[in-house]
N, C-alpha and C positions, 0 to 999 in steps of 0.2 A: 504493500500500500504506500503510495507516494504522499507527500505533504499536502498536495492540492485536494486529494480525496479525503484526507484526514480533516482538513479545514472545512470541507463540505459537511462532514459528519458532526463537527463541533461548531457549526454555524450558529445554532441558537445561543449557545453559551457565549460565542464571540460577539454576537449582536448585543446581548445584554451587557457584556463587559465594555463594549464601545459606548453604549448608552450611558453607563456609569461615568466613563471618562469625559463624555460630552457634557453631562450635567455638572461635573466638577469644574470643567474648563469654563463653561458659560457663566456659572455662578461666580467664579473667582475673577473673571475678566470684565464682565459687563453688568452684573446685577448687584454689586456690593452696596450701591447707594439707594437701591429700591427698598420699598417696604417688605418686611419679612413674608407677609402673606402673598404678595405678588411673586416673590422669589419662589415660594413653595408651589404656587400655581404653575409657573413656567417650568420649574425643575420637575414637578410632578408630571406635567404633560410630556416632557422629553423622556422621562423614565417610563411612563405608560406606553408611549409610542414604541420604545425599545422592546418592552415586554410583548406588546401586541405583534410587532414585526417578527419576533422569535416564534410566537405561537403560529402565525400565518406560515412561516417557513416550514414548520413541522407538519402542518396540515396540508400544505400545497406540495411539498416534496418529501413524502414519507420514505424513510430509509430503513434498511435492516443490515447491520454489519457488526463484526466483532474485530476491533482494531487492536493490534499489539497484544494479543493473548489476554483479552479481557480488560485492558486499560480503559477502553471506551466501547461500551456495548450499546448499540442503537437498535432497538426493536420496538414494536408497537406498545408494549407495556411501559418501558422506560419513557417513551415519548408522551404517553398519557400522563404519567406522574409529573413529568416536566411541565406539561401544559397546566396541570392542577397547581403546581408550585408557582408558576408565573401568574395565574389568576389570583392566588392568595397575595402575591407580591403587589399586584395592581390595586387590590382592595386596601392593603396596608398603606400604600402611597396615597390613595385618595383620602383615607382617614387622617393622614399626617398633615394634609393641607391646612386644616383648621387649627393646627397646633401652634403654640407659642413658647415652647420650652427651650428653643435654641435659635441662635442667629446664624449658625453654621449649616445653612440649608444644603448646599452642594455636597459637603462632606457626609451629612446624614443620609441623603438620598443615594449617594454613591455607595455607602456601606450597605444599605438595604439591597442594592443591586448586586454587589459583590457577594453578599451572603447568599442571594438567590443563585448566582453562578456556582458557588461552592456546593449548594444543594443539588443543582442539576448535574454536575460532574459526579457527585456522590451516588445518585441513583443509577447512573450509567456505568458504574465501576463494578467489575468482578475480579479485580486484582487487589490484594490486600495493601500494596503500597499506594495505589491510587485512592483506595478507600480512606486511608489514613490522611493523605495529603488533602483530599476534599473535605474531610471532617474538620481539619485544622483551619482551612480557609473559611469555612462556615463559622466555626466556633470563634475565631479571632474577630470576625466582623460582628458577631452577636455580643461578645464581651464589650466592645466599644459602644455599640448601640445601647446597651444597658446603662452605661455610664454617661450618656449624652446630656442629661439634664443637670447642668452644673449648679443650678439654683437649689437643688434638692439633695441634702446629704444622704438620704436613703438611696438615691441613685448610685452614688459612689460606693456606698457600703454593699449594695446588691451586686454591683459589677465586680468588686473585689472578691466577694464570696463565690460568685459564679466563676471567676477566673481561677481561683485557688482550687476549688473542687474540680473544675474542668481540666486543669493541669494534671491533677492527680489521676483523673479518669483517663486522660490521654496516655499517661504512663502505663496504667493497667492495660489499656487497649493495645498499645505498642508491644508490651511484653507478651500478651496473649497471642498476638499475631506473629511475633517473632518465634514463639514456640511452635506455632503451626508450620512456619517455614522450616524450622529445624527438623521437625518430625517428617515432613513430606518432601522437602527439597524443591517446593514450588510456591509461587505467589498467586497463581490463578485459583479461584475457589473450586472450580470443577476438578482441576488437577490435584488439589489438596485432598479432596474427598476420595478420588481414585487411588491416591497413594496410601491413604489411611484405611481404605476399605479392607476388611478381613483381618486387620491386625489387633482387633479387640480394643478395650478401653485402657490404653497405656496411662500410667500415672501422670506423665507429662501432658497427655491429651486432656486429662481431667483438669489439670491446672490451667491449660489453655482455655478450656470451656469456661471455667470460673472467671478468669481474667477478662475474657471477651464479654461475658454477661455483665460484669461490673462496669466495663467501659461503656457499653451501649445502654446499660441500665441508667447510667447518669444522663445520657443524651435524651432518653425518653422520660426522665424523672420518675423512675419506679423505686419503690421502697426496697432497701434502705439507702438508696443513692439519690434521694430526692431533696436533700436539705437545702440546696441552692434555690429551688423553685419558688417557695413562698416569698422570699426576699426579692428575687428577681422580678416576679410578677407584680409585686407591690411597688418596688423602688424604681424600676425602669420607666422611661417615658411610655405612655400607654400604647402608642403604635408599635414601639419596639417590643413591648411585652406581648402584644397581639401576634406579632410575627414569630416570636420565639414559641408561642403556644400553638401556632398553626403550621406554618411552613416547615419549621424545624421538626415538629412532631411527625409530619407526613414523610419527610425525607429520612429521618432517623428510624422510624418504624419499618420503612421499606427496606433500607439497607440492613437493619437488624435481622429481619426475616430472611433476606437473601443470604446473609452470612451463615445463619444457623441452618437453613434448609439446604443450601448448596454446599457450603464449606464443611459443615459437620454432618453431612448425610452419612447414615450408617452408625452414628453415635447418639441416636435419639434417646434410647432408654425408654422408660415408661413412668408416667406419673399417675397411673391408674390406682384407684383405691384398693389396697391390699395386694397390689401387683406391682410394687415398686421395682424398677430396674435402673441401674446407674446410667447416666447420660445427661444430655442438656435439657431434656423435657422436664424431669423432676426439679431441676434448679429453677427453671423459668416458672414452673407451676407454683413453687413457694413464693417467688418474687411477685407473681400475679396476685396470689391470695393476700399477701401482706399489703400490697398496694391498694387493693380494693377496701380492705378493712380500715387501714390507717387513714387513707385519703377521705373516705366518707365520714368516719367518726370525728376526725379533727375539723372537717369543714363545718360541722354542726355548730361549733362554739365560736366561729369567726364573726367579728363585727365589721371587718373590712371586706367589701365585695371583691376586691382584687385578690386578697388572700383566700377568700372562699373559692374563687375560680381556680386558684393555684392548687388547692387541695382537691378540688373536683378533678383537675387535670391529672393528678396522681392516681385517683381512682379510675379515671378513664384509661390511663396507661395499663392498669391491671386488666380492664376489660379487653383492650386491644391485644394484650399478650396471649389471651385465649386463642386468637387466630394464629399466632406464631406457634403455639403448642399443637394446633391441628395439622400444621405443615403439609397441606396439599393445595391443589389448584383452587378449589372452592374457598379454602381458608384465605388464600392470597387476595381473591376478589372481595371477600367480606372485610378483610383488614383494610384494603384501600378505600372501599366505600365508607367504612367507619371513619378512617383517618381524614378523608377529604371533607365529608359532611361535618365532622367535628371541627375541622379547621375553619370552615365557613361560619359555623355557629359561634366559635370562640372569638373570631375577629369581630363578629357582630356584637357579642356581649361586651368586649373591651371597648368597642366604639361607643356604646351607650354609656359605659362608665366614664370614658373620656369626656363626653359632652357634659355629664353631670359634674364631674370633678372640676372641669374648667369653669363652670358657672357657680358651683357651691364651695369649692376649695378643698373638699376631701371626698373619700369614697365610702364612708361609713354607711351602714344600712339605714340609719336614721335620715341621712341626706336624701334618700330616695322617697321619703314619706310624701304621699300625695302627688307623686310625679304624673300620674294619669290625668289629673286635672290641669296640670301646667303644660304638659307636652304629650298629647295623646299618641302622636305618631311613634316617637321613640319608646314610649311605654308599651305600645302594642308589639313593637319589634323585640323589646326585651322579654316580653311574655313568650313570644315564639322561641327565642333562644333558650330561655330557662326550661321551658317544657320539652324542647328537643333534647337538651342535655340530660333531662330527667328520664327520657325515653318514653314520652307519651305519644301514642298513635294519634293521627297518621303522619307525624313529623319524621324528618330524616333520622333523628336520633333513635327512634324506636326501631326502625328497620336495620340500622347499623348494629344495634345490640342483638336483634333477632338473627341476623345472618351470622354474626360471630358466635353466638350461643349454639346455633344449629350446626355450624361447622365443628365446634368442639364436641358436641354430643355425637355427631356422625362419626368422628374419628375414633371415639371410644367404643363404638359398636363392635360386637354384639353385647359386650358386658357393661357398656356405658361407664367405662373407667374414669372419664373426666367429668362425670355427672356431678361429683362432689364440688368441683370448682364452679360449674355452671350454676348449681343451687346457691352457692355462696355469692356469686355475681348477681343473681336475681334478688337475693335478700338485701345485698348492699345497694342495689338500684332502688329498692323500696325505701331504704334509709335516706338516699340522696334526695328523694322527692321532698322530704321535710325541709331541707335547707334551701332548695330552689324555691319552694313555696313561701319561705320566709321573705325572700327578695320581692316576690310578687305581692305578698301581703302588704309590705311597706308601700309599694307603688299604687296598688288599687284599693286597699282598705284603710290604711292609716290616713289621718287628716293632715292637711298642709300645715306645717308649723307656723305659729304666729310670727309675723314679721319676715317671712321667707322672701328672698329677693325675686324679682320678676325673672321668669325663665323662658328664654327663647333659644331653641336649638337651631344651629346653622342649617340653611337649606341643603347645602351639599351633604352634610352629615345625615340628614333625614333621607335624602335620596339614596345614598350608599347603603345605609342601614335597611332601608326598604327593599333594595335589591337583594341584600343578603338574606333578609327574612323571606322574601319570595323564593329564593333559591332553596332554602331549607324546607319550605312548604312543598315546592315542586318536586324536589328529590325524595320527599316523603310520600307524596301522593302518587308519583310515578318512579319508583326506585329503579325500574329496569332501564331508565334513561342512562343511568350510570353503570349499573350492574351488567347490563347487556354489553355495553362497550368494553367493560373490564374482562368479561368472559371471552369476547372475541380476541382481545389483545393477548390474553393468557394462552388461548388455544393456538395463536400464531407464534408463540415463543419457540425458540430453538431448543429449549431444555425444560 
């Protein structure tokens, strides 16, 4: 493969990277004297055009290739995930336009686009070296985005915790992947699985499994590797937190599933009730169970809506890990449906929090009191997002959980070995309904506080939140719009 062909395969990433550089150059050279909001509008338009151009490239010129032994794998499924990531990036940029936490507009938008480029390379990688490089490009961009609000000490504290935990997780990931290379003599995931097949569960392979789960467990904020998430979600600028909670989750879960299902194929073991067998499945089963329990129970006592969403995200990581445990094609489709719809819902929830926080000064539950009488549009949107996160039909969140639970039950047939984890997930979903309804109780039942300031949500924010809410309703009412495409993409995969 020559470099021109490689450039064609990496054209979407190149387009987004060029857009980031253009945003940076235009802001630094011609827009320094303009109002911050005007700079956000112009920079956001350039960033949005870059993302749309990359999406159109992938739709107009679909490709399928495996460059340099898995360094860049382009196939329908990776293209689909990239398009989803770019859509989430566009929504993040649109919600950023009304922000006033920074005057460094070009740098901020460029970092969002560079993080998106890292995520796009990440989902296309099947080589452990490329996976690690893409992870670090994404992580470094997100660390800086977390610290971008210089006026808020919580932002600096959150970024420092995120960076320190992230550095430690990177070390675990690198050590685990290096053990894989030492055991197999290969860096391609498929070649690693072929080299390890039939050799049994070597003690070094056990260490590699544990190290890899620790590293990726941090990226998806699963217990006990979740300690950075509540502070990052609360302290980061709201659009940055939304991007961490959505785009980062989609990319991280996709590559986590790919590494475990392809790289560790043959070392699954069993997490079935009374039929335990050593491997990576029982390790992830324990992590999933702990994430669901701790995330939901701690979310109940939160007074900050952003921290509530953070602990909710930890619980949702537990639900999504059920699809990784199922490790088949149906499970991959259910995982991606869940991750994409969860990403849309979470960006929307953070968008509502951003509007309320900008107008009221904080994100406490009491701040949302009587919001339905002051801003009916964003209140309705928040109701859609909260009920979807709770898994109420016919919204997208319900079908996300349904598909994931069904995939987990089907995998354990005929003895329903993973049923214990599915029952736990259903019980914890019932618990989660309590704290989601607490938010809606404040919005729709509580009275408007005396002396509350006039509340006017920006038109752009209302439009963006309305689009996100419509997407959640549409993908819930017609889930096959997404699931059908996913199944076609998976059936066209080369492995």
